[in-house]
C-alpha positions as CSV (number, residue, x, y, z in Angstrom):
1,M,-66.1,-43.7,-45.2
2,R,-65.9,-41.4,-48.0
3,Y,-68.6,-38.7,-49.3
4,W,-69.2,-37.8,-52.8
5,V,-71.6,-34.0,-53.1
6,T,-72.0,-33.6,-56.8
7,F,-71.5,-29.7,-57.1
8,E,-74.8,-27.8,-57.9
9,E,-74.3,-24.0,-59.0
10,N,-75.9,-21.8,-56.4
11,A,-79.2,-21.0,-57.7
12,R,-79.5,-17.8,-56.3
13,C,-76.6,-16.1,-57.5
14,C,-77.0,-17.5,-61.2
15,Q,-80.9,-16.3,-61.3
16,L,-79.3,-12.7,-59.7
17,A,-77.0,-12.5,-62.5
18,S,-79.5,-13.9,-65.5
19,T,-82.3,-11.2,-64.4
20,L,-79.7,-8.1,-64.0
21,P,-80.3,-5.6,-66.8
22,K,-77.4,-4.6,-69.3
23,P,-75.7,-1.7,-68.2
24,R,-76.3,1.0,-70.4
25,F,-73.2,2.8,-70.1
26,S,-70.9,1.8,-73.3
27,L,-67.9,0.8,-71.1
28,L,-69.7,-1.7,-68.5
29,D,-70.6,-4.6,-70.9
30,S,-72.5,-6.6,-67.8
31,C,-74.0,-6.4,-64.3
32,V,-72.8,-8.7,-62.1
33,G,-74.3,-7.9,-59.0
34,L,-76.4,-4.8,-57.4
35,P,-76.6,-3.8,-54.1
36,S,-79.5,-4.8,-52.1
37,A,-80.6,-4.7,-48.3
38,E,-77.8,-7.5,-47.6
39,G,-75.3,-5.3,-48.6
40,V,-74.1,-6.2,-52.0
41,D,-71.4,-4.5,-53.8
42,G,-72.3,-3.3,-57.2
43,V,-69.6,-5.5,-59.3
44,F,-69.8,-5.0,-63.5
45,E,-67.7,-6.6,-65.5
46,T,-65.9,-5.4,-69.1
47,P,-64.0,-7.2,-71.8
48,F,-60.5,-5.6,-72.2
49,S,-60.9,-6.0,-75.5
50,L,-64.4,-3.2,-75.5
51,L,-61.5,-0.7,-74.1
52,A,-58.9,-1.6,-76.3
53,D,-59.4,0.8,-78.7
54,L,-59.1,3.6,-75.8
55,V,-56.0,2.3,-73.9
56,E,-54.0,1.3,-77.0
57,G,-54.5,4.9,-78.1
58,H,-52.9,6.4,-74.4
59,K,-49.6,5.2,-75.2
60,V,-46.5,6.1,-72.3
61,S,-43.4,5.1,-73.1
62,G,-44.5,3.0,-76.1
63,F,-46.7,1.0,-73.5
64,A,-50.7,1.3,-73.9
65,L,-52.1,2.2,-70.5
66,C,-55.3,2.8,-69.4
67,P,-56.1,6.4,-69.4
68,A,-57.8,8.1,-66.0
69,S,-60.6,9.3,-68.2
70,V,-61.6,5.8,-68.6
71,Y,-61.3,4.4,-64.6
72,H,-63.4,7.3,-64.2
73,E,-65.8,6.2,-66.6
74,L,-66.3,3.0,-65.5
75,T,-66.6,4.4,-61.8
76,A,-69.2,7.1,-62.4
77,A,-71.2,4.7,-64.7
78,G,-70.9,1.9,-62.1
79,A,-71.8,4.1,-59.0
80,Q,-74.6,6.1,-60.9
81,L,-76.5,2.4,-61.8
82,M,-76.1,1.8,-58.1
83,L,-78.0,4.7,-56.8
84,E,-80.4,4.4,-59.6
85,H,-80.9,0.8,-58.2
86,L,-81.5,2.4,-54.8
87,A,-83.3,4.8,-55.9
88,R,-80.9,7.3,-54.1
89,M,-80.2,9.1,-57.6
90,P,-82.7,12.2,-58.7
91,A,-83.0,12.8,-62.1
92,D,-81.3,16.2,-61.8
93,V,-77.8,14.9,-60.0
94,V,-74.7,14.4,-61.2
95,L,-71.9,12.9,-59.6
96,N,-68.3,14.1,-58.8
97,L,-65.9,11.8,-58.1
98,A,-62.9,13.1,-56.0
99,G,-60.0,11.4,-54.3
100,I,-59.5,8.4,-56.5
101,T,-56.4,6.4,-56.0
102,Y,-54.7,4.0,-59.0
103,S,-53.2,1.7,-57.6
104,N,-52.4,-0.7,-60.4
105,S,-52.2,0.5,-64.5
106,L,-53.9,-1.5,-66.7
107,V,-52.0,-2.4,-69.3
108,Y,-53.3,-4.0,-72.6
109,S,-52.1,-7.3,-74.8
110,R,-54.1,-8.0,-77.6
111,D,-52.7,-11.8,-76.9
112,V,-54.4,-12.5,-73.1
113,A,-58.3,-12.3,-73.2
114,S,-59.1,-10.5,-69.8
115,M,-62.0,-9.2,-68.0
116,V,-62.1,-5.7,-66.1
117,R,-64.0,-6.2,-63.0
118,T,-65.4,-2.9,-61.3
119,D,-66.3,-3.2,-57.6
120,I,-68.3,-0.4,-56.1
121,T,-69.0,-0.2,-52.5
122,L,-71.3,2.5,-51.5
123,K,-70.8,3.7,-47.9
124,H,-73.0,5.2,-45.6
125,L,-75.1,7.9,-47.5
126,A,-74.0,10.1,-44.6
127,R,-70.1,9.2,-45.2
128,S,-70.6,8.9,-48.8
129,V,-67.6,9.4,-51.1
130,F,-69.9,11.1,-53.5
131,D,-70.4,14.6,-54.0
132,V,-73.8,14.7,-55.3
133,R,-75.1,17.9,-56.9
134,G,-78.3,18.9,-58.5
135,S,-77.6,19.4,-62.1
136,S,-79.5,23.3,-62.1
137,E,-76.6,23.8,-59.2
138,R,-73.9,23.0,-61.6
139,A,-75.5,24.7,-64.8
140,S,-75.4,28.0,-62.5
141,K,-71.9,27.6,-61.7
142,L,-70.8,26.6,-65.5
143,T,-72.9,29.8,-66.6
144,L,-70.7,31.8,-64.1
145,A,-67.3,30.2,-64.6
146,S,-68.2,30.3,-68.6
147,T,-68.2,34.0,-68.0
148,M,-65.3,34.2,-66.3
149,V,-63.5,32.0,-69.0
150,Q,-64.7,34.0,-71.8
151,R,-63.1,37.0,-70.2
152,R,-59.6,35.2,-69.8
153,R,-59.7,33.7,-73.0
154,Q,-59.9,37.0,-74.5
155,A,-57.5,38.7,-72.7
156,V,-55.0,35.9,-73.2
157,L,-56.1,35.4,-77.1
158,N,-55.3,39.7,-77.4
159,S,-51.8,39.6,-75.4
160,R,-48.7,39.6,-77.9
161,A,-46.9,37.0,-75.4
162,A,-49.8,34.3,-76.1
163,E,-48.2,30.8,-78.0
164,I,-51.1,29.3,-79.3
165,F,-50.9,25.2,-80.3
166,Y,-53.2,23.8,-82.5
167,T,-54.4,19.8,-82.7
168,C,-51.7,18.4,-84.6
169,T,-49.1,20.8,-82.7
170,A,-50.3,20.4,-79.8
171,Y,-50.9,16.4,-79.9
172,D,-47.9,15.6,-82.1
173,L,-45.2,17.4,-80.8
174,V,-45.9,18.6,-77.5
175,F,-48.2,15.9,-75.6
176,S,-46.3,13.2,-77.5
177,R,-43.3,13.8,-75.8
178,I,-45.1,11.9,-73.1
179,V,-47.9,10.2,-74.2
180,A,-48.7,9.4,-77.6
181,Y,-52.7,9.8,-78.4
182,S,-54.4,8.2,-80.8
183,P,-57.2,10.3,-83.0
184,I,-60.0,9.0,-80.9
185,F,-58.5,11.5,-78.4
186,H,-57.8,14.5,-80.2
187,S,-60.7,16.6,-78.8
188,M,-58.7,19.9,-78.3
189,K,-58.2,22.6,-80.8
190,S,-56.4,25.0,-79.6
191,I,-54.5,26.3,-76.6
192,A,-53.2,29.8,-75.7
193,I,-50.0,29.6,-73.5
């Protein structure tokens, strides 16, 4: 006896995917799943082509490798969306990522159409991997740190031994020995050593 069962797409899955909001963060293209009482992970997808400029602008030994900052942005954006969805993210909270392991490098090739999938699992809040702090607490720490940085900056700049590298020198001569950065990453104006 043979049976033939016509494949039917899981209606709940399709319905869920079509009702999920488009993420407001530029590096997360679509939301595939958000956590619920059943413990579903947060799943986000981004066409690798959307990250192409960032990856191609970070070449290590001639290979375009995804920079850590892109991994961090994908993770932080996904985590924030998940926490907001679960109503665990007050408006004045800032996420701080720590203990991140990079198991594989993302290498971009224009010839291969691929999707970057970001899976995020929230652990029990008491054992959470997130350091959640209010922005007012963070602002007071930044104010204190800013004062100390300004003092140290003046001491270094006034020192005769200080060597100052500007944007072109830093990115085109110093950093390029290890990583070639495209202008999209040139955010530093100068560095004193």
